[in-house]
C-alpha positions in Angstrom: -0.2 -0.1 -0.2 1.3 3.7 -1.0 0.7 6.6 1.3 2.8 10.4 1.4 4.1 11.8 4.2 5.3 14.3 5.2 9.4 15.1 7.3 11.6 17.0 7.8 14.4 17.6 5.3 16.7 17.1 7.4 15.1 12.9 8.7 15.2 12.3 5.3 18.3 12.7 4.7 19.6 11.1 7.3 17.2 8.0 6.5 18.8 7.8 3.2 22.3 7.9 4.5 21.2 5.1 7.2 19.7 2.8 4.7 22.3 3.2 2.0 25.3 2.8 4.7 23.0 -0.6 6.5 22.4 -2.0 2.9 18.6 -1.5 2.9 15.7 0.4 2.0 14.2 3.3 3.5 11.3 1.4 3.2 12.9 -1.2 5.5 13.8 1.3 8.0 10.1 2.9 8.0 8.7 -0.4 8.3 10.6 -1.9 11.3 10.7 2.1 12.8 6.8 1.8 13.2 6.3 -1.7 14.4 8.7 -0.9 16.6 6.8 1.8 17.8 3.4 -0.1 17.1 5.0 -2.9 19.3 6.0 -1.0 22.4 8.8 -0.8 22.0 9.7 2.9 22.1 9.0 2.8 25.8 11.4 3.9 28.5 14.3 3.8 25.9 15.1 7.6 26.5 17.4 8.4 29.0 17.1 12.5 29.9 21.1 13.4 29.9 22.4 14.3 33.5 22.2 18.5 32.7 23.2 19.4 36.4 25.9 21.9 36.8 27.9 22.8 40.3 26.8 25.9 42.3 25.8 27.0 45.5 21.5 27.4 44.4 20.0 30.3 43.2 21.4 34.1 42.7 21.7 35.9 45.2 18.6 38.0 45.7 16.3 35.7 44.8 14.1 32.9 46.8 13.0 29.8 45.2 9.5 30.3 43.9 10.3 34.4 44.4 8.1 33.7 40.5 7.4 38.1 40.5 11.4 39.1 40.9 12.2 36.0 38.3 10.4 37.7 36.2 11.6 41.1 36.1 15.4 40.0 36.5 14.6 38.2 32.6 13.0 41.1 31.4 15.5 44.1 32.9 17.7 44.1 29.0 14.4 44.2 27.4 12.7 47.8 28.1 
């Protein structure tokens, strides 16, 4: 069965390269990806990267949850 889907140029380029380097077709890769998704194999496979950093908490003059002060600081240079 044929169908039409729109995907970004970046994804299409990567799909073509993967198919070529893997000695397969784009159709085969798409079918495998969709089958894997429908089988639920995508759940839990992503691990959130650790983006924490060293520091002593919030900036001086701020308290956690003080959104009015934070909002004011964010927009200070936009006047």
